[in-house]
C-alpha positions as CSV (number, residue, x, y, z in Angstrom):
1,M,6.2,-27.2,-42.9
2,K,7.0,-24.9,-40.0
3,S,10.5,-25.6,-38.5
4,P,11.1,-25.0,-34.8
5,I,13.6,-22.3,-34.0
6,H,15.7,-21.6,-31.0
7,L,15.8,-25.3,-30.1
8,N,18.5,-24.9,-27.4
9,A,16.5,-22.0,-25.9
10,L,13.4,-24.1,-25.8
11,K,15.3,-26.9,-24.1
12,A,16.6,-24.4,-21.5
13,F,13.1,-23.0,-21.0
14,E,11.5,-26.5,-20.6
15,A,14.1,-27.7,-18.2
16,S,14.0,-24.5,-16.2
17,A,10.2,-24.7,-15.9
18,R,10.3,-28.3,-14.8
19,H,13.0,-27.7,-12.2
20,Q,11.8,-24.2,-11.3
21,S,15.5,-23.3,-11.3
22,F,18.2,-22.2,-13.7
23,S,20.8,-24.0,-11.7
24,A,19.1,-27.3,-11.7
25,A,18.3,-27.0,-15.4
26,A,22.0,-26.1,-16.1
27,Q,23.1,-29.3,-14.2
28,E,20.7,-31.4,-16.4
29,L,21.8,-29.7,-19.6
30,N,25.5,-29.8,-18.6
31,V,26.0,-26.0,-19.1
32,T,26.4,-23.1,-16.7
33,P,23.3,-21.4,-15.0
34,A,24.3,-18.2,-16.7
35,A,24.1,-19.9,-20.1
36,V,20.6,-21.2,-19.3
37,G,19.5,-17.8,-18.1
38,Q,20.8,-16.2,-21.3
39,L,19.1,-18.8,-23.5
40,V,15.8,-18.1,-21.7
41,K,16.3,-14.4,-22.0
42,T,16.9,-14.7,-25.7
43,L,13.7,-16.7,-26.2
44,E,11.7,-14.1,-24.2
45,E,13.2,-11.3,-26.3
46,W,12.3,-13.1,-29.5
47,L,8.7,-13.8,-28.2
48,D,8.5,-10.3,-26.7
49,T,6.9,-11.8,-23.6
50,A,8.1,-13.0,-20.1
51,L,8.1,-16.7,-19.6
52,F,8.8,-16.7,-15.8
53,H,8.0,-14.8,-12.7
54,R,11.4,-14.3,-11.1
55,M,11.3,-14.3,-7.3
56,S,14.0,-12.6,-5.3
57,S,13.6,-14.9,-2.2
58,G,12.0,-18.1,-1.2
59,K,12.7,-21.8,-2.1
60,T,11.2,-21.4,-5.6
61,R,12.8,-18.7,-7.6
62,L,11.2,-19.4,-11.0
63,I,7.5,-19.7,-11.6
64,A,6.3,-20.2,-15.2
65,T,3.7,-17.6,-16.4
66,E,0.2,-18.8,-17.2
67,T,1.0,-18.5,-21.0
68,A,4.2,-20.5,-20.5
69,Q,2.4,-23.2,-18.6
70,S,-0.2,-23.6,-21.4
71,A,2.6,-23.9,-24.0
72,L,4.8,-26.4,-22.1
73,P,2.8,-29.6,-22.8
74,L,3.0,-29.0,-26.6
75,I,6.7,-28.2,-26.3
76,R,7.4,-31.4,-24.3
77,E,5.4,-33.4,-26.8
78,G,7.4,-31.9,-29.6
79,F,10.7,-32.9,-27.9
80,D,9.3,-36.4,-27.4
81,K,8.5,-36.7,-31.1
82,L,11.9,-35.4,-32.0
83,A,13.5,-38.0,-29.8
84,Q,11.4,-40.7,-31.4
85,G,12.4,-39.5,-34.9
86,V,16.1,-39.6,-34.0
87,D,15.7,-43.1,-32.5
88,I,14.2,-44.3,-35.8
89,L,17.1,-42.8,-37.7
90,K,19.6,-44.3,-35.3
91,D,17.9,-47.7,-35.1
92,N,17.2,-48.2,-38.8
93,A,19.7,-51.1,-38.9
94,I,19.7,-54.7,-37.8
95,S,22.7,-54.2,-35.6
96,G,22.5,-52.7,-32.1
97,A,20.0,-53.3,-29.3
98,L,16.4,-54.6,-29.5
99,T,14.3,-54.0,-26.4
100,V,11.5,-56.7,-26.1
101,A,8.7,-56.4,-23.5
102,V,7.2,-59.7,-22.3
103,S,5.7,-61.0,-19.1
104,P,8.2,-62.7,-16.7
105,A,6.4,-66.1,-17.0
106,F,6.4,-66.0,-20.9
107,A,10.1,-65.1,-20.8
108,A,10.9,-68.0,-18.5
109,K,8.8,-70.7,-20.1
110,W,8.8,-69.9,-23.8
111,L,11.1,-67.1,-25.0
112,L,14.4,-67.6,-23.1
113,P,14.7,-71.3,-23.9
114,R,14.5,-70.4,-27.6
115,L,16.2,-67.0,-27.8
116,H,19.6,-68.5,-28.7
117,H,18.1,-69.5,-32.0
118,F,17.5,-65.8,-32.8
119,Q,21.0,-64.8,-31.5
120,A,22.5,-67.4,-33.9
121,I,20.9,-65.9,-37.0
122,C,21.1,-62.2,-35.8
123,A,24.4,-62.2,-33.9
124,Q,24.8,-58.4,-34.4
125,T,21.5,-57.7,-32.5
126,N,21.6,-57.4,-28.7
127,V,18.3,-58.3,-27.1
128,N,17.3,-56.4,-24.0
129,L,14.3,-58.1,-22.2
130,N,11.9,-55.9,-20.3
131,T,9.9,-58.3,-18.1
132,N,7.0,-56.6,-16.4
133,L,3.4,-57.7,-15.5
134,K,2.2,-54.1,-15.8
135,P,1.6,-52.5,-19.2
136,V,4.5,-50.5,-20.5
137,D,4.6,-47.3,-22.6
138,F,6.4,-48.3,-25.7
139,A,7.4,-44.7,-26.7
140,S,8.6,-43.3,-23.3
141,Q,10.3,-46.6,-22.3
142,R,11.9,-47.1,-25.7
143,I,10.3,-50.6,-26.2
144,D,10.8,-51.9,-29.8
145,V,8.6,-54.9,-29.8
146,G,6.5,-56.9,-27.3
147,I,4.5,-60.1,-26.9
148,R,1.2,-59.6,-25.3
149,F,-1.6,-61.9,-24.3
150,G,-5.2,-60.7,-24.9
151,V,-7.8,-60.1,-27.5
152,G,-5.5,-58.3,-29.9
153,T,-6.2,-54.6,-29.4
154,W,-3.9,-52.2,-27.6
155,Q,-4.1,-48.5,-28.1
156,G,-1.3,-47.0,-30.2
157,L,0.1,-50.4,-31.1
158,R,-0.1,-52.7,-34.2
159,A,-0.8,-56.3,-33.2
160,E,-0.3,-59.5,-35.2
161,K,-1.5,-62.8,-33.8
162,L,1.4,-65.1,-33.0
163,M,-0.2,-68.2,-31.5
164,D,-3.4,-69.4,-30.0
165,E,-3.6,-71.2,-26.6
166,E,-5.7,-73.9,-24.9
167,V,-5.9,-74.8,-21.2
168,Y,-5.7,-78.3,-19.7
169,P,-4.9,-79.9,-16.3
170,V,-1.4,-81.1,-15.6
171,C,0.4,-82.7,-12.7
172,S,3.8,-84.3,-12.0
173,P,4.3,-88.0,-13.0
174,T,4.9,-88.9,-9.4
175,F,1.7,-87.2,-8.3
176,L,-0.2,-89.1,-10.9
177,D,1.3,-92.4,-9.7
178,D,0.2,-91.7,-6.2
179,Q,-3.3,-90.6,-7.2
180,S,-5.0,-93.5,-8.9
181,R,-8.4,-91.9,-8.4
182,L,-7.5,-89.4,-11.2
183,N,-8.8,-92.0,-13.6
184,S,-11.9,-89.9,-13.9
185,V,-12.5,-86.1,-14.2
186,E,-14.6,-86.2,-11.1
187,G,-11.5,-87.3,-9.2
188,L,-10.1,-83.8,-9.6
189,L,-12.6,-82.6,-7.0
190,N,-10.7,-84.6,-4.4
191,E,-7.4,-83.0,-5.2
192,T,-5.6,-79.7,-4.5
193,L,-6.2,-77.5,-7.6
194,I,-3.6,-74.9,-8.4
195,H,-5.1,-71.6,-9.7
196,D,-3.3,-69.0,-11.9
197,Q,-4.3,-65.7,-10.4
198,S,-2.2,-63.7,-13.0
199,M,-5.0,-64.4,-15.4
200,D,-7.7,-62.8,-13.3
201,A,-7.4,-59.5,-15.0
202,H,-8.0,-61.1,-18.5
203,T,-11.8,-61.2,-19.0
204,G,-12.8,-64.5,-20.6
205,F,-9.8,-66.5,-19.6
206,P,-10.9,-70.1,-18.6
207,S,-10.9,-70.8,-14.9
208,W,-10.9,-74.2,-13.1
209,S,-14.7,-73.8,-12.7
210,S,-15.2,-73.3,-16.4
211,W,-12.9,-76.1,-17.4
212,L,-14.7,-78.5,-15.1
213,K,-18.1,-77.5,-16.4
214,K,-16.8,-78.0,-20.0
215,A,-15.7,-81.5,-18.8
216,G,-19.2,-82.2,-17.6
217,V,-18.5,-82.0,-13.9
218,S,-21.3,-80.1,-12.1
219,G,-20.6,-77.8,-9.1
220,P,-20.3,-76.7,-6.4
221,F,-16.5,-76.8,-6.7
222,T,-15.3,-76.7,-3.1
223,T,-11.9,-78.3,-3.6
224,K,-8.7,-77.5,-1.8
225,S,-6.7,-74.9,-3.7
226,I,-3.4,-73.0,-4.1
227,Q,-3.6,-69.5,-5.6
228,I,-0.5,-68.3,-7.4
229,N,-0.1,-65.0,-9.4
230,N,2.6,-66.2,-11.8
231,S,2.0,-68.7,-14.6
232,A,5.6,-70.1,-14.4
233,A,5.2,-70.6,-10.6
234,V,1.9,-72.4,-11.2
235,L,3.6,-74.9,-13.4
236,Q,6.5,-75.3,-10.9
237,S,4.1,-76.0,-8.1
238,A,2.6,-78.8,-10.2
239,I,6.1,-80.1,-11.1
240,D,6.9,-80.2,-7.4
241,G,3.8,-82.4,-6.7
242,H,1.7,-79.9,-4.8
243,G,-1.5,-80.5,-6.8
244,V,-3.0,-80.3,-10.3
245,A,-2.6,-77.1,-12.2
246,L,-4.8,-75.7,-15.0
247,A,-2.0,-75.1,-17.4
248,R,-1.7,-72.7,-20.4
249,S,-0.5,-74.8,-23.3
250,V,2.1,-72.3,-24.5
251,M,3.7,-72.2,-21.1
252,A,3.5,-75.9,-20.4
253,K,4.6,-77.3,-23.8
254,D,8.2,-77.8,-22.9
255,D,7.5,-79.2,-19.5
256,V,5.1,-81.7,-20.9
257,A,7.4,-82.7,-23.8
258,A,10.3,-83.2,-21.2
259,G,8.1,-85.4,-19.0
260,R,8.2,-83.0,-16.1
261,L,4.4,-82.7,-16.4
262,V,1.7,-85.0,-17.6
263,R,-1.4,-83.7,-19.4
264,L,-4.5,-85.1,-17.9
265,F,-7.6,-86.0,-19.9
266,P,-6.2,-85.0,-23.4
267,N,-9.5,-85.9,-25.0
268,I,-11.0,-82.7,-23.5
269,S,-10.1,-79.6,-25.5
270,F,-10.7,-76.1,-24.2
271,Q,-9.5,-73.3,-26.4
272,S,-8.8,-70.0,-24.7
273,P,-10.5,-66.9,-26.3
274,L,-7.3,-65.0,-25.7
275,A,-4.1,-65.4,-27.7
276,Y,-0.5,-64.2,-28.0
277,Y,0.3,-61.2,-30.2
278,V,3.4,-59.5,-31.4
279,V,3.0,-55.8,-30.8
280,Y,4.9,-52.7,-31.9
281,R,4.4,-49.0,-32.7
282,H,3.0,-48.2,-36.2
283,E,5.9,-45.9,-37.0
284,C,8.4,-48.7,-36.2
285,A,6.9,-51.3,-38.4
286,D,9.6,-51.2,-41.1
287,L,12.6,-51.2,-38.8
288,P,14.9,-54.1,-39.8
289,R,15.5,-55.3,-36.3
290,I,11.8,-55.5,-35.5
291,Q,11.2,-57.2,-38.8
292,A,14.0,-59.8,-38.2
293,F,12.7,-60.5,-34.7
294,K,9.1,-60.8,-35.8
295,D,10.0,-63.1,-38.7
296,W,12.0,-65.3,-36.3
297,L,9.1,-65.5,-33.8
298,F,6.7,-66.7,-36.5
299,K,9.2,-69.3,-37.7
300,E,9.7,-70.6,-34.2
301,V,5.9,-71.0,-33.8
302,E,5.7,-72.8,-37.2
303,V,8.5,-75.2,-36.2
304,A,6.8,-75.9,-32.9
305,T,3.4,-76.5,-34.6
306,V,4.9,-78.9,-37.1
307,G,6.7,-80.8,-34.3
308,K,3.5,-81.5,-32.5
């Protein structure tokens, strides 16, 4: 195996090329500009080639040579890999911080109400939640584990199915009391239907139109509607009595159990082709904190399933 040499000099070179300045690189590396310049000079002497065009005037004093520019992506990738390796060495324990990436709605409606169970059995692990609707880069953003909704394939990540999901209509008990015409599925066409726009990007996720067709109601479906781009807010709108929501079973489970929502037409079952998956980087599969969190997740799902 070839070992990298002159690591400090390479760091000084990379930072100088990125900032196009010895002074700015020195500030980042917490050394003097003279020290950065000397490190770069040492590297140039060892390589027997210039790495920068040094300008005597102008805003930009350092411009990386063509050869240096071609080498920089590989050097940066190498530093990223070194950082990942150090993280694995540092994190190979159950204590410390565990960064978990989930959607804001999943965090609010499923994970946070149960997280104290994990903290009770792994008190030495501090959980940092990264709640974001956009995909995150697990390596660059130091994400340990995530829970994603989809078909189970994400580039660069190992995925294990956590739980399936179905969709069904829900409304508040008060709304149901006031709407006796909901004795039939056709009655839904007279109500305000709440749509979950956050699912629009997921190909194959059941819509109100597909659920109604499954229930035997033919179109056109020109009902009043409310469009919301957050699954938790969709359920809250139904709880507040604004209409009937097409709920995701995982998100709605606690609200239905607590009586805040009522499931309508329970004899109609519509399984979603998408599911929830625990995801993590392949190289982190054996880290104790990830294993502990993953084991806890599957036990929580098992308990919830038995309690149905």
